[in-house]
Steps between C-alpha positions, in 0.01 A plus 500: 500500500786750521699299246205492260449875540870562436491280188189680373669835549812379320297372204315834478828689514650288220186543289530877536856500367606532138832422334683800358840583349686804632835671470659707776776633276578498129750256359540153349206254472596367844347811663155367411362337814177306553302559819142508631295798608147567624231529232341846485145601416416712192406865545272721287540427129719196570478122485713221641622251241609144572772486240542186292775613260743792512679629190878541511632790292847640442393824665471303827876446495565872455323581826685217672854578379486880527459609138166649608456669838284359779319753719514299821586160646388233543393489135301233316577468126265406218250693290243247372301199610176311454271330748162503671340775711452381859386827663346826375531841664239780520386681184607218268220430253660342190677211675371226730639224720588206276576706188801387298718810454843627407695823512814659360747751644383501860824461695518231767379195308733237652244385759248222553225746590490879472273803498485702176305794363241416236628777271729266303312180571345311208274198468664197342280336232366149557728230369824685580690370802685715751831360372411605146376843610812574704710395203336746259391804702807728498677307224191478279407862563857597405485295180164657416642850557794426272323341201181708504595841642873572491548340156174367357623188322354441155528216247837506327690668783836351594554517876798408714426378852787481747474247787235322296487200737417716803164585650422810292705380203299179468163677495636780280629252243169316482288817483716665232489180296121484531482858368684395183860598576819316418662450839873476565591405856817497705577296809789411725552127448476224241233324709277807497526535121265202466257665742495820295435311175223301670343834601462588132809707420613473139868533588699489823860594584721502807507855636878501555576372148606810308444320169126528552519865387613383156237225498216740583606734222501205262150401610376855436686543170722763657211719611490418869205427728201726554520490877718359777330408829782508754447399862870428559664841462875531549603171335288539186419867443803610296484202265127555454561838337690329217193289423225761468388634164502870434191645665459191719455482874684368804288435808694472825240364741736337752863475605569157646873544423508864611435831328682563168830671576497716189217603272616644168234766448686626192456161335133493598445839333708410194293189432169643623472221758233554762593397853226421751533416871142411597361410842164338570398774741522756220265295283255356754378833632150418627251225573361495145844442347578235762187310404593532132848358562357216709241413236759501220757299694262239639332488157834428333551210740148364455529526121815290498750773409715416802434125458615297802675734740856419605488541880780433747377459858680552832358483854454847649744401776767452230468851357873550550582206272243614242654846480852357480400272211321784322809722521721215379263457203437138591122533467276493194155646450314652793613434857248484784520450875244263651395558865 
């Protein structure tokens, strides 16, 4: 009887544990460790989500390697995920146990199960899986911000998308193309060039090939592109300025290679080039806007604009390898961690 009781207690203890990734210091991907901790109950205005897919974003690596500060340790990375509600706290009226939900920019996403506020929680439409939702929440919202708010793309625009085979770049290329733009993409390898063309880009060049500046000017009859969407930063920014038409725009929405070392503001003024450095938090300011972004992004997916999503999957316990591959630019499309 004692043995049975002990086994029962052990099973209960295991059932009340959830896998989670933590860091105890900032550094290389190897600082990401996988462990188990006790599941907590949701408080007022909160729900507990059993996570089925967790989005991996470049910003996750910044908190891990020290580019962005961490308030305290241990720290759990990740800002987006999708799954099913398994417990509801007091005062929650718009969400129920069993609802399929997702969220963006709530830090601590690298976990099998977690408690989150309902403020940034959204319902995922029927027919969209958790893998698909996690692949297009932050990345799709970012693409939507870029092509509809920062630079509303219109038919006839010529746009240049750096890192066009990446998570945001893939969705950005497809959405800009659907809006009637001519899309020029850059990427880091010959293999990825085929991926970019398959995503709908009209032209694709290797980012480190300096000859692409001449080629882009040829494509645009010497005028330059209307807008550059740059999520790379240091490695591409300076060359981008040579490719923008007078009165055009450069949108620096990320810096996977680091921040640009020098920005020639004199050249920007001389050629009337507008520079924008948008962040989602500045555009998604309230619940109404969040719902609008979700409806647009999920609608784009349901209407076939994103076609079949390119998703690379890693087990949650291999988050260190996933981040290492992302930084080495070995991945294509959206990367997700699967608990």
